[in-house]
C-alpha positions in Angstrom: 166.0 -41.4 -62.9 165.2 -43.6 -60.0 165.3 -41.2 -57.1 164.9 -43.9 -54.4 167.9 -45.7 -55.9 169.9 -42.4 -55.8 169.1 -41.8 -52.2 169.9 -45.4 -51.2 173.2 -45.4 -53.0 174.2 -42.1 -51.4 173.4 -43.4 -47.9 175.5 -46.5 -48.7 178.5 -44.4 -49.7 178.1 -41.8 -46.9 178.3 -44.5 -44.3 182.1 -44.6 -44.9 182.4 -41.2 -43.3 185.7 -39.2 -43.8 187.0 -41.7 -46.3 184.5 -40.4 -48.9 185.8 -36.8 -49.1 189.4 -38.0 -48.9 188.8 -40.2 -51.9 186.8 -37.6 -53.7 189.4 -34.8 -53.4 192.3 -37.2 -54.2 190.5 -38.2 -57.4 189.6 -34.7 -58.4 193.1 -33.2 -57.7 195.0 -36.0 -59.4 192.9 -36.0 -62.5 192.4 -32.3 -62.7 195.2 -30.5 -60.7 194.0 -27.1 -62.0 191.1 -27.4 -59.6 193.3 -27.4 -56.5 193.7 -23.7 -56.5 190.0 -23.2 -55.9 190.2 -24.8 -52.5 191.9 -23.6 -49.2 195.5 -24.5 -48.7 194.5 -26.3 -45.5 191.7 -28.7 -46.4 191.0 -29.7 -42.8 188.1 -27.3 -42.6 186.8 -28.3 -46.0 186.4 -32.1 -45.3 183.1 -33.4 -46.5 181.4 -30.0 -47.2 181.4 -30.2 -51.0 180.8 -33.9 -51.1 177.9 -33.8 -48.7 176.3 -30.9 -50.5 176.6 -32.6 -53.9 175.2 -35.8 -52.5 172.3 -34.1 -50.9 171.4 -32.0 -53.8 171.7 -34.7 -56.4 169.9 -37.3 -54.4 167.0 -34.8 -53.9 166.9 -33.9 -57.6 163.2 -34.9 -57.7 162.4 -31.7 -55.8 163.1 -29.6 -58.9 160.8 -26.7 -58.0 162.5 -26.4 -54.6 166.0 -26.8 -56.0 166.1 -24.5 -59.0 166.2 -21.1 -57.3 168.7 -22.3 -54.8 171.0 -23.9 -57.4 170.9 -20.8 -59.6 171.9 -18.7 -56.6 174.6 -21.3 -55.7 176.0 -21.2 -59.2 176.1 -17.4 -59.1 177.8 -17.5 -55.7 180.4 -20.0 -56.8 181.9 -17.4 -59.1 183.8 -16.1 -56.1 185.7 -19.4 -56.1 186.7 -18.8 -59.8 184.5 -21.8 -60.8 183.8 -21.8 -64.5 181.6 -24.0 -66.7 184.5 -26.2 -67.7 185.1 -27.2 -64.0 181.7 -28.9 -63.6 182.5 -32.1 -65.6 185.7 -32.6 -63.5 183.7 -32.5 -60.3 181.1 -34.8 -61.8 183.7 -37.4 -62.8 185.2 -37.3 -59.3 181.8 -37.7 -57.7 180.8 -40.7 -59.8 184.2 -42.3 -59.3 183.8 -41.9 -55.5 180.3 -43.4 -55.5 181.4 -46.3 -57.7 184.3 -47.0 -55.3 182.2 -47.0 -52.1 179.1 -48.6 -53.4 181.0 -51.6 -54.5 178.9 -54.4 -55.9 175.8 -52.2 -55.6 177.1 -50.0 -58.4 175.5 -50.7 -61.7 175.3 -49.2 -65.1 171.8 -48.1 -64.4 172.8 -46.4 -61.2 175.7 -44.7 -62.9 173.4 -43.3 -65.5 171.0 -42.0 -62.9 173.8 -40.2 -61.0 175.2 -38.8 -64.3 171.8 -37.5 -65.3 171.0 -36.0 -61.9 174.4 -34.3 -61.6 174.1 -33.0 -65.2 170.8 -31.3 -64.3 172.3 -29.7 -61.2 175.4 -28.5 -63.1 173.3 -27.1 -65.9 171.1 -25.0 -63.5 174.2 -23.8 -61.6 176.0 -22.8 -64.8 172.8 -20.9 -66.0 172.7 -19.1 -62.7 176.3 -18.1 -63.0 175.9 -16.8 -66.5 172.8 -14.9 -65.6 174.6 -13.2 -62.7 177.4 -12.0 -64.9 175.4 -9.0 -66.1 174.1 -8.2 -62.6 177.0 -8.4 -60.2 180.7 -9.2 -60.0 182.0 -12.4 -58.6 183.2 -10.3 -55.6 183.7 -6.7 -54.5 187.1 -5.4 -53.5 186.7 -3.3 -50.3 189.1 -1.1 -48.4 189.3 -1.4 -44.7 188.7 2.2 -43.4 188.9 1.4 -39.7 189.8 -1.6 -37.6 189.0 -1.5 -33.9 190.1 -4.2 -31.5 187.2 -4.2 -29.0 188.2 -7.3 -27.0 191.0 -9.9 -27.3 189.1 -11.8 -29.9 186.5 -9.3 -31.3 187.2 -6.6 -33.9 184.9 -4.1 -35.5 185.8 -3.2 -39.1 184.3 -0.5 -41.3 184.9 -1.3 -45.0 184.1 0.5 -48.2 183.4 -1.6 -51.3 184.8 -0.2 -54.6 181.2 0.3 -55.6 177.8 -0.2 -54.1 177.0 -3.6 -52.6 173.3 -3.8 -52.1 171.9 -5.8 -49.1 169.0 -6.0 -46.8 169.4 -5.8 -43.0 169.6 -9.3 -41.6 171.2 -10.8 -44.7 174.8 -12.1 -44.7 177.6 -11.4 -47.1 180.6 -13.5 -48.0 183.9 -12.2 -46.7 187.4 -13.2 -47.6 191.0 -11.9 -47.3 193.3 -12.0 -50.4 195.8 -14.0 -48.3 193.5 -17.0 -47.8 191.4 -19.0 -50.2 188.4 -19.3 -47.8 185.1 -17.4 -47.3 183.0 -16.9 -44.3 179.6 -15.2 -44.0 179.0 -12.2 -41.8 176.0 -10.1 -41.3 176.5 -6.3 -41.8 176.0 -4.4 -38.5 174.3 -1.6 -40.3 171.4 -0.7 -42.5 172.5 0.4 -46.0 174.3 3.8 -45.9 174.5 6.6 -48.4 178.3 6.2 -48.6 178.0 2.4 -49.1 180.2 1.5 -46.1 179.7 -1.7 -44.3 180.4 -2.5 -40.6 181.5 -6.0 -39.7 181.7 -7.5 -36.2 184.2 -10.4 -36.2 185.0 -12.8 -33.5 188.2 -14.9 -34.1 187.0 -18.5 -34.2 189.5 -21.3 -33.1 191.1 -22.5 -36.4 189.2 -19.9 -38.4 191.6 -18.6 -41.1 189.3 -15.8 -42.2 188.1 -14.6 -38.8 191.6 -14.8 -37.4 193.0 -12.8 -40.3 190.3 -10.2 -40.0 190.8 -9.8 -36.2 194.6 -10.1 -35.8 196.1 -9.6 -39.3 194.1 -6.7 -40.8 194.5 -2.9 -40.5 193.1 0.2 -42.0 194.2 0.5 -45.6 194.1 -3.2 -46.3 191.8 -4.7 -48.9 189.4 -7.6 -48.4 186.8 -9.2 -50.7 183.0 -9.2 -50.2 180.5 -11.5 -52.0 176.8 -11.0 -52.8 174.3 -11.1 -49.9 172.4 -14.3 -49.1 169.6 -15.4 -46.7 166.3 -13.9 -45.6 165.5 -15.6 -42.3 166.5 -12.5 -40.3 165.0 -9.9 -42.5 162.1 -7.8 -41.3 159.7 -8.5 -44.1 158.5 -11.6 -42.2 157.4 -9.5 -39.3 155.1 -7.1 -41.3 154.4 -4.1 -39.1 154.5 -6.0 -35.8 156.3 -4.8 -32.7 159.6 -6.6 -32.2 161.5 -8.5 -29.5 165.2 -8.8 -30.4 167.6 -11.2 -28.7 171.4 -10.9 -29.4 174.3 -12.8 -28.0 177.9 -11.9 -28.6 178.6 -10.8 -32.1 175.1 -11.9 -33.0 174.4 -8.3 -32.1 175.6 -7.3 -35.6 172.5 -8.2 -37.7 170.3 -7.1 -34.8 171.9 -3.7 -34.9 171.2 -3.5 -38.6 167.5 -4.3 -37.9 167.3 -1.5 -35.3 168.8 0.9 -37.8 166.2 -0.2 -40.4 163.3 0.4 -38.0 164.7 3.8 -37.3 164.9 4.6 -41.0 161.4 3.4 -41.6 159.9 5.6 -38.9 157.2 3.0 -38.5 156.6 3.6 -34.9 157.2 -0.1 -33.9 158.0 -0.8 -30.3 161.2 -2.7 -30.0 162.6 -4.4 -26.9 166.2 -5.5 -27.2 168.0 -7.9 -25.0 171.8 -8.1 -25.4 173.6 -11.0 -23.8 177.3 -11.8 -23.2 179.2 -14.2 -21.0 180.4 -11.4 -18.7 180.0 -7.6 -18.3 183.4 -7.1 -19.9 182.3 -8.6 -23.2 179.6 -6.0 -24.1 182.0 -4.8 -26.8 179.5 -2.4 -28.5 177.7 -0.9 -25.5 178.5 2.7 -26.5 176.6 2.3 -29.8 173.8 0.4 -28.1 173.3 3.1 -25.5 173.4 5.8 -28.1 170.6 4.0 -30.1 168.5 3.7 -26.9 169.0 7.3 -26.0 168.1 8.5 -29.6 165.0 6.4 -30.1 162.2 6.3 -27.5 160.6 3.3 -29.0 163.7 1.2 -28.2 164.2 -0.3 -24.8 167.5 -2.1 -24.0 168.3 -4.7 -21.4 171.8 -6.2 -20.9 172.1 -9.8 -19.7 175.5 -10.9 -18.3 175.7 -14.6 -18.1 178.1 -14.5 -15.1 177.4 -11.8 -12.5 180.1 -11.3 -9.8 177.4 -10.4 -7.3 175.9 -13.8 -7.8 178.7 -16.3 -8.0 177.8 -19.8 -9.3 174.6 -18.5 -11.1 174.3 -18.3 -14.9 171.7 -16.2 -16.5 170.5 -16.9 -20.1 169.0 -14.3 -22.4 165.8 -16.2 -23.2 165.2 -17.0 -19.5 165.5 -13.3 -18.6 163.2 -12.4 -21.5 160.5 -14.9 -20.4 160.8 -13.7 -16.8 160.3 -10.1 -17.8 156.9 -10.6 -19.6 154.7 -12.1 -22.2 155.9 -11.1 -25.7 153.7 -13.4 -27.7 152.1 -10.5 -29.6 155.5 -9.7 -31.1 157.8 -11.2 -33.7 161.0 -12.4 -32.2 164.5 -12.3 -33.8 167.3 -14.4 -32.2 171.0 -14.3 -33.2 174.1 -15.5 -31.4 176.1 -18.6 -30.8 174.7 -22.1 -31.5 174.1 -22.7 -27.9 172.4 -19.3 -27.3 170.1 -19.7 -30.3 169.3 -23.3 -29.6 168.4 -22.6 -26.0 166.4 -19.5 -26.8 164.4 -21.2 -29.5 163.6 -24.1 -27.3 162.7 -21.9 -24.3 160.4 -19.7 -26.5 158.8 -22.7 -28.1 158.2 -24.3 -24.7 156.5 -21.0 -23.5 154.0 -21.1 -26.4 155.7 -19.0 -29.0 154.8 -20.1 -32.6 157.5 -21.1 -35.1 156.3 -18.4 -37.5 157.0 -15.6 -35.1 160.5 -16.8 -33.9 163.2 -16.0 -36.6 166.8 -17.2 -36.5 169.3 -18.4 -39.0 170.3 -21.8 -37.6 173.3 -23.4 -36.2 176.7 -24.7 -37.2 179.5 -23.8 -39.7 178.4 -25.0 -43.1 180.3 -23.9 -46.2 177.3 -22.6 -48.1 175.8 -20.3 -45.6 172.2 -19.3 -45.1 171.0 -20.2 -48.6 172.0 -23.8 -48.1 170.3 -24.1 -44.7 167.1 -22.7 -46.2 167.1 -25.4 -48.9 168.0 -28.4 -46.7 166.3 -27.4 -43.5 169.5 -28.5 -41.8 171.1 -26.9 -38.8 174.3 -26.2 -40.6 175.5 -22.7 -41.6 178.6 -20.8 -42.1 177.8 -17.5 -40.4 180.4 -16.8 -37.7 179.1 -15.4 -34.5 
C-alpha cells in the first residue's frame, strides 16, 4: 500500500465537503437497504461522521501499532448498532465507490487496490474485536430508570439500574440510548461504582439532540434505556498518581468530577482536593445540595462556587479558570477540567499560559463526535461526543 497516495486521494475527495457523505449514504442504502436501520431516522446529525472516520483511519493505516487497540475497541463498540461481520463489505463497497466518484481522473486501479487493502485490514481488526468482546460483555445493557429529577428547565438527573453489573472507572463515559431513537450519546456517570450497581446520569438537553431531549423531557421512572460499555481514560485518576487534585467543573461537566470526588473518598488516600464549580448564574447550580453534603462530610475537600453572572456586579463575567488562578498557585497538583467546549478551551489555555504543564492538566476534549472519547484519543482531534 502506498500510504502517501491514500492520504492524497482522501484529501482530494474530502475537499468536496457535504457532497461526500451524501453520495456515500445514498450508495450504501440503495445497494444495501438492510443497513438503513442501523442509522438514525434523522440523518442530519450523522452527516460526515462515518465517512470522515473511515477516511481518517484507512488513510493512516500505516500506524498499525497505534490503530489496532482502538479498532478492536471500536469493533466491539459497534455491536450496539447491530453491526455484524457481513455488513463490513457493504460499507467498503460504498466507500470505494464514493472515492472513485470524487477522485475522478486521479482514481486508478492501483489506488483502488490500496484502498481495498487498507479497508480490509481495518474491517478485519474491527471484526476480531467484536468477536472477542462477545464472551466478555453484551452489545448493550438494558437499564431501568429508578428516578428522574428535573433540576432545571433543561437539566435532569437520572438514577438507572442496569439489568446486571456494568463495570466502569470514575471519569470514563458510557454510551446511552433510548429505545425510541436509533442514536447514542456518551455521558460520564456521576458516581463511583456502587454496590447496588446503579448509575447516576446528569443530562442537559442539547438543541437538536434526540437522545438528550428524550432523556430530559420524555423519560420517567420505570422506563428502560440502553447503556453501552465504558470508554475513555483521560479523566481517570490513574494519571494523577497520589497527587493532590484541583478539579474544575462547569455545568453538567460536574458529573464526572463528582465521580472522582467519590473515588477519592472511597480510597481514603488523604489527598487534598480543591473543587471549583462554575455555572452561568447562581440559579444553575443544579446539584448544590450534593456538593455541599460532600464538602461537609470530607474535610480534605474544599468547594468554591463560581457564577459567571453576578447580579451584584452587572456587566462583569467571571470564568472558573480565572478565579482559580486568582486564588493561588496550584502547579503542584494535577488538574481535571470538565464542562462545555468554551469552558474547557478557556481553562486549558489559561492554565497553560500560567505555566501549567500539559501532563498535569486533564480533559476530554471538545465537540460532538460520534465515536466518543476513544476516537479523540486516537486522532488527537478536538471532536467528541460527550454531552455536557
